[in-house]
N, C-alpha and C positions, 0 to 999 in steps of 0.2 A: 706619488699621484693620480696618474693610471690606472694604477691597482684599485685602489681608493673607492676609484667614483663610476670602474667595471661595478666588482660588491655595490655599489648605490641600487644600481643600473640595473641587475640580477632580485638581489630587493625588492624593486619593483616589481620587478615586470611574477616577480616567485609572488605578491599575495595582488593579484589582479587576478581574480572571481572568470571564469572559463568553461564556457560547458566545453564536457565527456565530449572524448574526439566523434563521436559518434551521433551528433545530435549536428542542430544545424540551424534550430532558433527559424526556421520556417513552416511555417504551419499544423497543423494539429501532432501531437506527437511523442512520445508516450515511454518512462524513462527512470527502472526499474533502477530501484535504487539498490535493494542489498533483495541477490537475486536466494541466499541458504531460514536455513530454519534458526534451531539454539544453539546449535553446535558449533563449536570457533575450532578446530581445525580444519576446518576448513579454508578457512581462510574471506569469508565471505562471509558480509553484514546480513542479519534479518534483516526479515524483507519490510520491504517499504517504498512504493512507488510514486513516480511525479508527474503528473499530467500536462505540458507547456501547448502552451498557444502562444507561437508571433513568436517565440520564447523567454516567454515568460512562462512560469514554477505560479498555478492555477489549483489545482485540488492538490491534494498531499491522501495515499489511501498506505494502515499503517506507517509506526514506525517506532521498525522491529530495534535493535542492541541495536550498533557501528551507525546504525544512515542520518544520518546524522553526520559527522564524519561527508558520508554522501554525496546527505544535502547539500556541505559546502563544495565540491567540488565538484559537484556537480554547475552550482553558480546560483541558484536559485538563491530567492531571497524568504525569510515569515510576512515583511511588507506583503507580496504583490500575492500571500495565496486571499484566494475564493470560498475554501470549503477545506475539513478535513471529516476523513470519513474512515470510522475502526468496523473494522470488522470482526475484533471479538479480543481480551484481554489482556491473553495470553503476555511476559517480557517476553520474546524474538518479533512480535509482533507490535507494542509499544513505551516497552521502556525508555528508546530514548525521547518519550518527548515531552520529559522537563529541559531533554538542553537548549530543544528546542525554542522552544519558548522563551528560555534563558536566552538564548543569541540574537530576542526579536529586543532585546529591552536595547544593544543597538541599533535596530533601524528605525528608523526614522514609520512607522505601523499606528497607520489614524484612524482606522472603518475597524469590531469590531471582525472577531474569528465564528464563526460554529462550527462547530464539533457534535457528530455522530458519532452512534456507537449503542452494540446489543443493548435489551436488556441487561438488568440476574439476576443470581439466584444466590444460593448461604456460601456458595468460591468465588465467587467472580460480582465485582462491582456492575452497577452500571452503565454508562457517558454521565448522568449525573453526578455520581457516585465518585467515581476515577474521576474528575476532576476538579471537585474535593477535594478526595482521600489524598493527589496529589497538593492542592492547594489554598486545603483551608487551609483560616485567618486561625482560630484554635488549635486543630489539629493532621494540620495536613504534612505528606513531608519533606514540603516544599514548603510549610508558609510564610516561607520570606520575601514569596513569587503572588502572596493573596491579593496583589494588588488584581491579579491577571481576570481574574472571581466575584473581584467584590466591589460593586456599581461607585463611582464617585472619588472611587482612588488617582484618579487623575491616568489611567491609560487605556491601553485601547481591552474587551473584555476578552474572552473565549465565550462562549454561549453555548451549552456543550444542549445535548439534543437524545434521548433518550426513543432510540427504533424501537417501536415496540408489534407488531407482526401476528396474526394469522398463522396457524398451521401450513397454509400454504398458498398467505395472502403476497403481490407483488407494486410494492405503492412507492410513488412518489414524496419521496421526504424529505428532497432541497432542492427548490431553484433561482439560480439567484445570474445575473449578472452571458447569461449568452450562456448558461451551465443545467445541465437535472442530474440528480444522484435517484435513479430509483432500486431502496433494495427487498432482498428475501431477506429469512431465517432455509441455515442446513444444517443439518447435523454434525457437528462436531462433538464427539463421546458427550458426555455434560455441561463443555460447554457453551454457553449461550452463543450463537456467533451469527452473522449474518454477510453475503456474497453484497453488490457494485452493479450495478450496472452509469458509469458515468455517457453521459454523450454532454460535446465538443464541437463549435464547426462542423456541422451535421457529419460530424464520427461519434459509434460508438463502441466501447469499450468496457467489460463482462472481467472483477473481479470475484475468480473466485470463492476466494481464501484461504484457510481451512479446513478439509468436509471429507464425508467418504463419501458423497457425492448420491444417495441414496433414497430421498426424496418428492424427487424430483419438479424439485427449482428453479433450481441451476439454467434447463430445461427450456423452463416460458423466463428465468430473466433473459441468458446472454442470444435467446434469438432473435439471429440476424447481426450477430454484433458484428463488425468489423477486427478487433481483437479481444481477444476471448481470453487471463493471465487463471493455467492452472496450474494448480501445485501438485507438485514431483514430487512427496514427500517419500514414498515404497514403493516398491518394486513390484511388480503383476506373482503372486502367487504367494500375497504378506493379505497374515491373519493373527488376529487374535486384536492387542489394544490396538495396533499399525495399524489394518486394519478397520478397526473402528472407529478412528478419529479422521481416518486418506482414502483418499480415491483413489485407487491402480491406475496402472497408465489402460486399462482394458475400456472403466469407464470414463475419462475420461475423454479418452474415442469416440465413444457412445454418449456422448455427455453434445460434443462437438459436434458430432454429424447431424444429431437431431433437433437440434439446436441450427441447424446451415451458419453458424460462424465461417465467417473468412479466412482468421489463423487465429495458427495456435503457438503462445510462449508461454514455456513451463518454467519458471518460478519455483521457488523457497525446494531450491535443489538438497537432499541431507545425505551423508558417508550413503550411509543405505544403499542409493540410487545413483551416483556421483558412475564412470566408469559404463555403468548401461546403461549408456543410451542405446546403442542400439536394440537392446530386447528391446526398450519403453519402445523407440517407432515404430519396432513392428509391430507390440501390444499395438498403440492406438489405430498405424495399420484396417487395420482389420476394420476401424469403424467409421476410424475418418480420415478423406485422399488429403486433406486441402493443406495449408502449410507451415510446419513447426516446427520450432527453433525453442535454443535451450537456452534460457536465463540467464549471463553474467551482468554483475553487481554494474551500472555506470551506462551498459549498451542501451539505444533509447529505436524505438519505432517508427518509424514515420507511416502515415495516415495520408490519401488518400486520396 
């Protein structure tokens, strides 16, 4: 009998979600759900971030492969989110979104959920088309979940917003519930891509997304950010397609210094940069001398 009671107690304890140990549940906190890129060999979830306020998950940025599991491990609830922001629609930034939507079926979400992302082109959908391709009633890959984009179907709705911007525009595209989100276009090869600045609770958190950093927009968007999340996907000296898609550490450092950010967090860490942390820091330090940290899955960064 005692053994059975102990087993039941352990089962109950294991079923109760909790914050990752590094999160406090107080104030504004940035949590890295996925710190990796598209590779699976590094055992990291792909790019995804949560912004918490006093223990409530308010903003989700990207939802790459593996991040739905991290979302649950973090103790987050889809019912609490105020907005979802996508930087672009590569699989390592968006693949787990259907899993999160499905999980919301088991939560009591009553509010519609706005979803923002870039415009499309011949190879990539716009934010509006992305949701249609996933959940559209006739041709969606997960058409059985069409209630989430069909008015009157009895569910909360995912409200798609395609963000169309001029080449060097920085524009506020979301404002509500004490949160604002500003966007700008960034260069990620031929992939339509956005960088984001989220302001909440008096704090400014900038997300570079994937970009080579060459168009000058990040410096404006991230100006005086409390945290700048930059993607450390290529080492110094990268060339060819890798350099066309991503910014090396020296460019990250230059942008962080020009923008005057208070803290730099390096994420989207790939096999070609793992193990090169010392070289990365040295290249960044030639330009930016503020605090720099390498992100791992479920790391939490408190903002004060």
